[in-house]
N, C-alpha and C positions, 0 to 999 in steps of 0.2 A: 290420191285425188282429194284436194282440199276444197271444201264447200262452205267454209266459214268466212265471215268478214275478217279482213286482215287485222291482227292485233296491234300493229304499229300504226294506229289511226292518226297519222300526221302529228302525233304527240299532244293533241289538244281536243277539247270538246267539239269544236267546229269540224275538225278532221274526222273525228269519230262519227258524228252525225252524217257528214257527207259520205263517208265510207258505207254506212248502213243504207243510205238512200241509193248509192251506186250498186250495192249488192242486190237490192230489189229490182232496180232497172235491169241489171244483167240477167236476173232470173226470168224476167218477162221477155227480154230480147231472145234469150236462149230457147224459150219455148217455141219460137218460130224458126229455130235453126234448121236449115236444110229443107224447108217446105217451099212449095211453089206459091205464087200469089193466090191461086185458086184454093189450094189446101188451107192456107192461112185465113182465107175469107170464109171458109165453111163453118157451119154451126152444127157440130155433131151431137148436140144435146137439146133438151127442151128450151134451154136458155137462148137468148138472142146474141150471146157473146161469141165473137170470133177472135182469133189471135191477132189478126191485122187490126181489127177494131180496138182491141185492148191496147195495142201499141200506140195507136193514135190517141185514144182517150187519156192514157197516163201522161203522154207528152203534153197534151193540151191542158190537163189539170195542173201539171207542174208549172207551165207557163202562166196560167191564171193566178196561182198563188204567188209566183214571183212578181207579177205585175201589181198585185194587191200590196205586197210588201214594199215595192218600189214606189207605190202610190202613183202609178202610171196607167194609162188606158191599155187594155189588152187588145191588140190588133186582130186577134182571132176569136174575139168574144162571140159566143153563140147566141142566136136569137131563138125565140120560141119555134120559128119555122125551120131552123137548121139544127135543132137539138138532136134529132135522130141521126144526123150525119156524124155526131161525135163518136159513135161506136162502129163506124164502117168507113171503108175507103170509098171515095166518090171521085167521079170524073177521071182525071189523070193521076190521082194519088197512087203511089206504089209503096211497098214496104221499104225499099232503099231510101225513098224520099222522106218517109215518115221517120225512119231511123236517123237520117241526116238532120232533119228538123229537131228531133229530140236531143241529139248530140249537141246542137247549138244551144238549146234551152238548158241542158245540163251544165255546159260550160258557163253560161250566163248566171245560172243559179250559184255555182261555186264562186265565181268572181264577186257576186253580190254578197254572199255569206262571208267571204274573206274580207270584204271591204266595210261591212256595217260595223259601227263602233262597238256595239254590244249585242249579244243574243237576247238581251232583255229589252231591246228597243221594240216598240209596239207600232202597229199600224191598224187603221180602222177596217172593220168588216163591212161589206156592202149591205144595203137593206135587202133582206130576204127572210122568208118565214122561218128558215132553219137556223138563223143567226140571232143572237140576242140584240135587242134594241141598243144602238150606240155601242156595240161590242168592239173590243180591240183584242188582238192577240200579239204575242211576242214572236220575234224571228225564231227563237228556240221552239215555240209551240208549232210554228209552221213547218219546221224541219221534222219534228216528231210526227206531225200529221202526214208529211210526205212519206215517211217510213211506213206509217200505218196504211196509207192508201196504196203504196207500192206492194206491201206484203199481201194485202187483200187481193189485189189483182194478180200478183204472182201465183197465188194459190188457184185463182180462176184459170190462169194460163196453163198451169200444170195439168189441171183436170181436162181442159179442152185438148191439149196436146196428147195426153194419154188416151183420150177418147178417139182421136184421129188415127193413131198408129201404134199405140201401146208403149211408146217411148216415155221413160220417166226422166225426171230432172237429173238424176245421177248419170244415167246413160248419155244425156245431152251434154253434161259437163265433160264426160270422157270424150265424146265426139268432138267437142270444141278444142280439147287438148290433144286431139289426134290419137287417142287411145282406142 
């Protein structure tokens, strides 16, 4: 049972970074494997985090960074009033719908990364207290940040899942592979 990022990372830095991002996406998706909507929405710890909320959050965060890099408006940008909805499914949202949305974002991210002339190309950061004044980051930095963000939340997802039913990431990898 292999649990490592493929070593044949498309033969280049872009492929390697995209493979590491996909490995984190897969870990988060896997944490919800086999759960009902109700189970995935539950919060089994003192934290407000749920698996379905984590799925939604990481998909929206990836879209936000992609739109920043593309220097386009984010059609799903959160307002102060809707910020709490970023970590939970609302109205008619379902896990399959969120996963479908995220798959579309992932495809668009890969297409953008493959098309940008250089990973050294930069884009401006928005005005926010947590960003430097007139800050800019490179596409490479964004990709590394997506690895970091994904890894952080994959760890959260592992803990939430194990708290729900005791299943660990290795057990879930085996279940995905039919073992």
